[in-house]
C-alpha positions in Angstrom: 122.2 -213.9 121.1 119.2 -214.0 118.0 115.5 -213.4 119.3 114.8 -217.2 118.5 117.8 -217.7 121.1 117.0 -215.3 123.7 113.0 -217.1 123.4 114.4 -220.6 123.8 116.7 -219.3 126.9 113.4 -218.0 128.7 111.2 -221.2 128.1 110.8 -223.8 131.3 111.1 -227.6 129.8 110.7 -228.4 133.4 107.5 -231.3 133.8 104.5 -229.4 135.5 104.2 -230.3 138.9 100.9 -232.9 139.6 99.0 -229.8 140.9 99.4 -227.9 137.9 96.9 -230.9 136.4 93.6 -229.1 136.8 90.5 -230.4 136.0 87.1 -228.8 134.8 85.5 -229.0 138.4 88.4 -227.4 139.8 90.2 -230.3 141.2 93.8 -231.0 140.6 94.8 -234.5 139.5 98.1 -236.5 139.6 99.5 -237.4 135.8 101.1 -240.1 136.9 97.7 -241.6 138.3 95.5 -240.3 135.8 96.2 -242.8 132.9 97.0 -246.5 133.0 100.2 -247.7 131.4 100.8 -249.9 128.5 101.9 -252.8 130.1 98.4 -252.1 132.4 96.3 -252.7 129.5 98.5 -255.9 127.5 95.7 -258.0 128.3 93.1 -255.8 127.2 93.4 -257.7 123.6 93.1 -261.4 123.5 95.8 -262.8 120.9 94.6 -264.5 117.9 97.2 -266.4 117.0 98.5 -267.6 113.6 96.7 -266.9 110.6 96.5 -267.7 106.9 96.6 -265.4 104.1 94.8 -265.9 100.6 97.8 -267.2 99.2 97.7 -269.9 101.5 100.9 -268.4 103.5 101.2 -268.4 107.0 101.2 -265.4 109.3 103.1 -265.0 112.5 101.6 -262.1 114.6 104.0 -260.0 115.9 104.2 -257.2 118.6 103.4 -253.8 119.0 104.8 -251.7 121.7 105.8 -255.1 122.8 102.5 -255.4 124.5 99.8 -256.1 121.8 99.3 -258.8 119.1 99.4 -257.3 115.6 96.6 -258.7 114.2 94.4 -258.3 117.6 95.4 -254.7 117.4 94.2 -254.1 113.8 90.5 -255.7 114.4 90.5 -253.3 117.3 91.5 -250.4 115.4 88.8 -251.5 113.1 86.1 -252.0 115.7 87.0 -248.4 116.9 87.0 -246.7 113.2 91.0 -246.0 114.1 92.7 -246.2 110.8 96.1 -247.2 110.5 98.7 -246.2 108.9 102.5 -248.8 108.0 105.6 -247.8 106.7 108.8 -249.2 106.3 110.9 -251.1 103.6 109.4 -253.2 101.3 109.3 -257.0 102.0 109.0 -256.6 105.6 105.1 -257.5 105.8 102.9 -254.5 105.9 100.2 -256.1 103.4 100.7 -259.7 104.8 99.7 -258.4 108.3 96.7 -256.5 106.5 95.6 -260.0 104.6 96.1 -261.7 107.7 93.7 -259.8 109.7 91.1 -259.5 107.8 91.0 -261.9 104.4 89.5 -264.4 106.7 87.4 -262.8 109.8 84.9 -264.3 110.8 83.9 -261.6 113.5 82.2 -259.9 111.0 79.4 -260.0 108.0 81.7 -260.1 105.2 85.4 -261.3 105.6 87.6 -259.7 102.8 89.8 -257.2 102.0 89.4 -254.5 99.1 92.6 -253.2 98.2 94.6 -250.9 95.7 98.6 -250.4 94.9 98.9 -246.8 94.4 100.9 -245.2 91.3 101.4 -241.4 90.3 98.8 -242.2 87.8 96.2 -243.5 90.2 93.1 -241.5 89.6 89.9 -240.9 91.7 88.3 -243.0 89.4 90.3 -245.9 90.1 89.5 -245.8 93.6 85.6 -244.9 93.0 84.7 -246.4 89.8 84.0 -245.7 86.5 81.6 -246.2 83.7 82.3 -248.7 80.9 81.0 -249.5 77.9 79.2 -253.0 77.3 80.7 -254.0 73.6 77.8 -255.8 72.8 75.3 -253.3 73.5 76.9 -250.1 73.7 75.2 -248.9 76.8 77.2 -247.8 79.8 77.1 -249.6 83.2 79.2 -248.4 86.2 81.8 -250.6 87.8 82.6 -249.9 91.3 86.3 -249.2 92.6 87.8 -250.7 95.2 86.9 -247.8 97.9 83.1 -247.5 96.6 83.2 -252.1 97.1 84.7 -251.5 100.0 81.8 -249.2 101.6 79.2 -251.3 99.8 80.5 -254.7 101.5 81.7 -253.3 104.9 84.8 -254.2 104.4 88.5 -252.7 105.2 90.3 -250.6 102.6 93.8 -250.9 102.4 95.8 -248.5 100.2 99.3 -249.8 99.7 101.9 -247.4 98.4 99.5 -244.8 99.5 102.2 -242.4 99.3 102.7 -242.3 95.8 99.2 -241.2 95.0 98.7 -237.5 94.7 97.7 -236.3 97.4 94.7 -234.4 95.9 93.3 -237.6 94.5 92.9 -239.0 97.9 90.9 -236.1 99.5 88.4 -238.3 98.4 88.5 -240.5 101.8 88.8 -237.1 104.1 85.3 -237.0 104.7 84.8 -240.7 105.1 88.0 -241.0 107.6 86.9 -237.9 109.8 83.5 -239.0 111.0 81.3 -237.9 108.3 80.6 -241.3 107.6 79.3 -241.5 103.9 80.6 -242.2 100.9 79.3 -240.6 97.9 80.1 -240.4 94.4 79.7 -237.6 92.2 80.4 -238.9 89.0 77.0 -241.4 89.1 74.4 -239.2 90.1 72.5 -242.2 90.4 73.8 -243.8 93.3 72.6 -242.5 97.1 75.0 -241.6 99.8 76.2 -245.0 101.0 76.8 -244.7 104.8 79.8 -246.9 106.0 79.0 -249.8 108.6 81.3 -251.0 111.3 83.5 -253.3 108.9 85.0 -250.3 107.6 88.0 -248.6 108.1 91.1 -247.5 106.1 94.5 -249.1 106.4 97.7 -247.3 104.7 100.9 -248.8 104.0 104.2 -246.7 102.1 107.8 -247.0 101.7 109.2 -243.9 103.2 112.3 -243.8 100.8 111.1 -244.7 97.4 111.4 -241.6 95.1 108.2 -239.4 95.0 106.9 -240.9 98.3 104.4 -238.0 99.8 101.7 -237.6 101.9 99.8 -234.4 103.0 99.4 -233.7 106.6 95.6 -233.7 106.3 95.7 -237.1 105.3 98.3 -238.5 108.1 96.3 -236.3 110.7 93.6 -239.0 110.0 95.5 -241.6 110.7 95.0 -242.5 114.5 97.9 -245.4 114.5 101.3 -244.9 112.7 103.6 -248.2 113.2 106.6 -248.7 111.7 107.2 -252.3 110.2 110.5 -253.6 109.9 111.8 -257.3 109.5 111.4 -259.9 112.2 115.3 -261.3 112.5 114.1 -264.2 114.6 111.3 -264.8 113.0 113.5 -265.2 109.4 115.7 -267.8 111.7 112.6 -269.7 112.6 111.8 -269.9 109.2 115.0 -271.4 107.8 117.3 -268.2 106.8 120.5 -269.0 107.6 122.0 -267.4 110.6 125.2 -265.8 108.4 122.5 -264.3 106.0 120.6 -262.6 108.1 123.7 -261.4 110.3 124.9 -259.3 107.3 121.3 -258.1 106.4 121.0 -256.8 110.1 124.2 -255.0 109.1 122.7 -253.9 105.9 119.3 -252.8 107.7 121.7 -250.5 109.9 123.5 -248.9 107.0 120.0 -247.8 105.7 118.8 -246.7 108.5 121.7 -244.1 108.8 121.3 -242.9 105.3 124.4 -245.0 103.5 122.2 -247.3 101.8 118.5 -247.1 99.9 117.6 -250.9 100.0 118.6 -253.4 102.4 117.5 -257.2 102.3 114.1 -257.9 104.1 112.0 -261.0 105.4 110.7 -261.6 101.8 114.2 -261.2 100.0 115.8 -263.5 102.8 113.0 -265.9 102.5 113.5 -266.1 98.5 117.6 -266.2 99.3 116.7 -269.1 101.6 114.6 -271.3 99.0 117.2 -270.4 96.4 120.3 -271.6 98.5 118.5 -274.7 99.2 117.5 -275.4 95.6 120.6 -274.2 93.5 123.8 -273.5 96.4 125.2 -271.2 98.3 126.9 -269.4 95.6 124.0 -269.1 93.1 121.9 -267.8 96.2 124.5 -265.1 96.7 124.8 -264.2 93.2 121.2 -263.6 93.0 121.0 -261.9 96.1 123.2 -259.3 94.5 121.6 -259.0 91.4 118.3 -258.0 93.1 120.2 -255.0 94.7 119.4 -251.6 93.1 122.7 -250.5 91.1 122.9 -247.4 93.3 123.8 -249.4 96.3 125.3 -252.6 94.6 128.7 -251.6 95.2 128.3 -251.1 98.7 126.4 -254.4 99.1 128.9 -256.6 97.2 131.2 -255.4 99.5 129.8 -256.6 102.6 129.1 -260.0 101.2 132.2 -260.3 100.1 134.1 -259.7 103.3 131.4 -262.3 104.6 131.5 -265.0 102.1 134.2 -264.1 99.7 134.2 -262.9 96.4 130.6 -262.6 94.3 129.4 -261.3 91.3 126.0 -260.4 90.6 124.3 -263.4 88.5 124.4 -263.2 84.7 124.4 -265.3 82.0 127.9 -266.9 81.0 129.4 -268.4 77.8 127.6 -271.0 75.9 126.7 -274.0 78.2 128.7 -277.0 77.6 127.4 -280.4 78.8 
């Protein structure tokens, strides 16, 4: 037996007795009665109902931990400066939820949401801002970036695809997220330190399966809530997506979760499929869906679609059209 195995064998993993929990005053507390259950607190946040996004689309709220409405939870997290990190495949509604929660929020002075979509080339200046030269006068003026604007206007900041940004760049968020609550912009010494208001906090969203995705533990630990976002299959059906394609999508999603696929159709792709099927027919919609699949996954997805619907080829241009 190795040293590590010997240590594990000697460790006691049994739950401690109730009287093992001792308060500061020396009295014992029963852990089972010390904290309320999530179900007990389910009524603490009143649901806010459907929300309209800036593009006019209606957002249908979803449940978190089977107890809280997502929109209400986000607004409560903002009120308590509890930063939120979403992760999941693209097209599941991460960005849509953030827009629905804050794009038209009448509970704060400045409604809205500042956002940035991260890439491997995102710089600190992309977040904070930069000097821009006036082509007529030649003078340089400060142009605030999304982080500066979010603090200036006291609105939440959404960092989409946050895991693609160099962790060294994102260190600019650390002092704002850990309680120091003051934004300093060293590249513009004329700007006074700017304190954060009650409407500011950080939302992060990313796809953990995208190549190059990484986050520092220092940043991850500053997010109070880590929430996985997947597709609501029931909602997809209610929004008009055919049941048979939902069945296929659920099967593919299970294979993605097991690691057999890197991509599977989520809500956005399913809504696009339903619209295409209504306007162009099933055969066209299936061929179009297959053409969306990344090349590495296309053979497997094609076999699944063929098994369900018959032979399918990815959409492509054919011979000259004869009228």
